[in-house]
Phi, psi and omega in degrees: 000344187244114179280165176305321179294325177296320180294322177298319178296322177299314181297320176298317180300317180300314181296318183292315184287329175296316180296318182295316181288325176296322177298315179296319181298317180295326178295321180291332181278347185246351178213159180257155183288119179228098177304139185292135171059026179259322188264149177289323179251164191293264194289147183300315181246047186274355184294134175264155183234152176224103186294345183279348185265356183286127177243171180299319182291320179290326176295321177296324178296318178298311182299316181296319180295316179297314182296317180294317179297314180300313183294318182293316179297317181303318181292314181292321178299314181297316181299317179294314184295327177294322176292321179301314180294314183297318182282320181291326180272357179059045180281141182287159179125135182292345181288345181255125179200159177298322179298317179291325176299314180295320181295312183292325176294318179298319180293319179295314182288330176295321177299315182287339183260016181282111182296330178298324178293322178295315179297318178296319179301313182292325177297316181291326180296332182300331186256010183251143170299138186298332183265011181280157178298319179298320180295321179298318179293316181295326178294326175291321174303312183301315181294319181292311179303324181296337179282344188242337183292131179234112179290332184279123175295327177298317180296320179299316180295319180292324177299315179296320179294319179298320179298320179294313180298315181299318180299315180293320180296314182292326177295316178295319180297320179296333182266358181293131175273116179251162177164194182216148176270112184238124183054040176080002182237133179284127178245116182288132177212152173283173177298326178294317178297320178296315180297322181296318179292325176299326181282323195236348184288130183287346183267116182299325179297321178293315180300316181295319179298321180289323175298317178296326175296319176296321183295336180291341177300319179300317177301317184293309186293324180288342178262358186231037170118344185295323180302310181292326179298316178300316181297314183292318177302317181293319178300317180299311183297318180291328176295337179266000176095008179272163179296318180189186184295323179298316179300318178300312184293313185289326178295316179295320186277319190254340181090002173220158191273183183297320182298313180296320179301312185282351167297322177286309185295328179295322178294322178293316181295311183291323182291332183256355180301312180297327180291319177299315181296318178295319181294321178295321178295315179297320181299312180297320180296321184279331190255006172107019174110187187299332182296337179293339181269359175301145187299334179271356180251329192302308183297318181294314183290337178284316186208013184300313180293321178296320178300318179296320179293326181281340187309316182298341183267003177229061179295125187301323184296344178264359188296320181296316179297316183292322173301310183299316180296317182296313181293320180297321180294335177271007176066038177268126180242147178258007170052049174082014183291164170241135184227131169256123179249118175249097196260338190264140178290146175199161183296137177088355181274146180304138193269036176205143175291146176204166176222122179230167186230100174295336175233106176290150174278140175193162180267117184283159185296338178276005179093352180281161182254129175262105179291159179280156167242125188242137170245120174219154191220149167226181187228064185274141169241094186302343180276350184267139176298134180089351184292329181295314179294314180297315181297320180292318178298317177297319179299313178297323180293304183292326176293333173293316173303313183298320179296318179303303187285344174285345186247010174288117187244078183225162190277029176195145176295344179290343175282342189235027173256152193272356182269179178308138013264023175291127182293133176299314181298320178299314181294316184286333177303318184295313184287321183287327175299315184284326178285343178295339182297330184299335179270359181276138183298321181289329176294315179296325180299333180260323192249345177272087187238132180287171177298334180274358178091012181270138177280143177304129183286152180301321182302325179285321175299317180297320179298320178298316179297315183295326183274339186247327187301317181296346186240021178298337178298334179299319180294319178299314181293323176296326180291316183282346180298324184295308178297327178292325177293311182294324176301310181294324181300311184278355174267354178293142172297142186304323180294340180269353183279093177231166180301314182295320181291324178294316179294321178294322178297317180300315178297319181297315181295319178301313182293322183285315186274320184259354178088355180178177179300143186274143173300337175243096183306138184303323182283357173266355179287116187294338183302325188292343183275315190275146180301316184297325188253351179291149182049047189237334194294336176302333179299326177294324180292309178298321179296320180297324173300316179294325179300310183295323180290323179289319176300316179301320178299310181295320181293326177287320184282314189247349179078349180201163179239313181304126178063018179282114184291351178272348184296309182302307179299323180293313179297320181299310184285322187274321187249320193271313186305318185291342185058216183271018178284344180240152179282146181307309183297323179292319180298316180296316180295319182297322180283310189274343181085004181221149173300154178297127176220176176269006188303308185297320179295313181298318180300324178292317179296331182280344181298141175284159178300320182296322178295318179296317180299317180297313182297314182289327178296319178298315181289324177299311182296321180296319180289322177300316179296321180295320183277345184299124177082353180261151179255147176301148181297145176275357183227122174238115185242109176258002183055057184199141168273132181238131171242124175263120187237164173223087186067241181280344188266134174266118184270326181203151183211118183299329179293321180279320186280340174106336180193167178299312183293328177295319177293324176300320180294318178299315180295318179301315180293323178298312181297316180297322180289319184284321186253342182076156179285135177282143178282000000 
């Protein structure tokens, strides 16, 4: 798939992206993040300290301020997150409503945007030694308040208006009836169900109908508030002195602006464009011509039949058990957390998997530990082909988020909340590293087991590699298309922001970045609607760079990742414990010994199919030999209470059922009874 010219472009790409990330890293080491025109005083960490001026009474004042701030934030955070869960999951009860969601979010953000708290924080910092625990906490307060304080009354008003528009739009989107007309009859399906059929249904007419069903999401959102939301978000950001809303979001989350971000992404885009073009030509030549590149054909023709063959080895009802066994074998602990898992797709449920924390984990001042409370969701339809693999990958991803935030061990809940100033790339690195295991041959050799107890055969693993490895660049291009679309969207002149122009822009970006219309239309990506996830997708790109570099580190140090008992402790100490007190780029460099670059990712894309097959065959055979004759453990301990729910209904509860594996059995029986065994 890779011509000599493609390899030269790769080498050029490696040098450029290494230089760009090294430049950003050096900037982070020499300056502090200061959002433009937000603060009354200049530098974010400009406070000077004098350790000789601290008295008992002033120390008590510091302690009281920290304790009061922690307690107040914890309460407001919890109130908002409960509303977020209730409205997104479509849980019954008058206590959950869009109005209450907007109110609790407004109260939480008003607390974080209180200028008096920022001034008090800086006043207290003046009398503290810079290396003290209290100073570390206050500096995090200072950094967090700085992300929310808006000196402009106009910006505050626009922020409230954006929240109102967004709430109504997302409520309408959750109630939207989606589906496809198949054989003259409308069949209702969620966006996840539609995407799944586009990937695996053998009938091209069905795939095309489902793609058209996905495309209708764009029509709906642009006619139900998204146009006005884009305008209001941009007005707010510009009132604060930012270039636009994208610049505002990335600066708050990552500590550097939109221009610096796209210095990195442009090298990735330019460096992989020739490879994408070459891969599309090869794909068309191998798969029967230009029609294979149609958005409803590409995913299926690449791996649809292989996905169907693999389906029996990923029974969805076993996914919770396999996740738990895999994480336990890597010595991952949730430190006493409680988790609600809402895994099954249903009408009215939010159309994207997510993981949130109504209770952040943190170390209290009396020395006690506050475990996290986690809400996470996926959208599985166990009756659909491919749902087991997709559901398990989502489970590993969101459970990776949960493990990360359950292990943040810092003296305030503000270190362990997922919004700014927590880096998007930092958060996504943890989950994407752990979900990457599902594609490893040695992981499949142990955990891809059919209902009859058969291990996935090597020939099928090899077929998957042969059909997908030459075209991995397609996934990369699909990933970067989202930030390029949002960048262009928020750079449009306000007068040009119309429903038709937004839809035309989405099509243009897909054709330019991906080479043609995308199997997942950009306007169907749920991230672009919500405030928390909008202008966020670049984090997946930076995180994917970190994933490959972190995998390379473990493989060099330990020779393997699957079931490696050193993985959990290493991630905990290097990535998880500090929370957002450390910068993403610094954390990656500190663990791997090198600045973040695209080298490891590029090296994987450059591997020949034969090289990948040899490497994966060796790891597959080694794991088969290791598992031969051994029985799975009767005890899986994640140090966590788990409730598996379906909206209002509790399906399984480890506290009630007696153990993790007992709850897995209850869930397995529920799924089999409700959906029946697939033939």
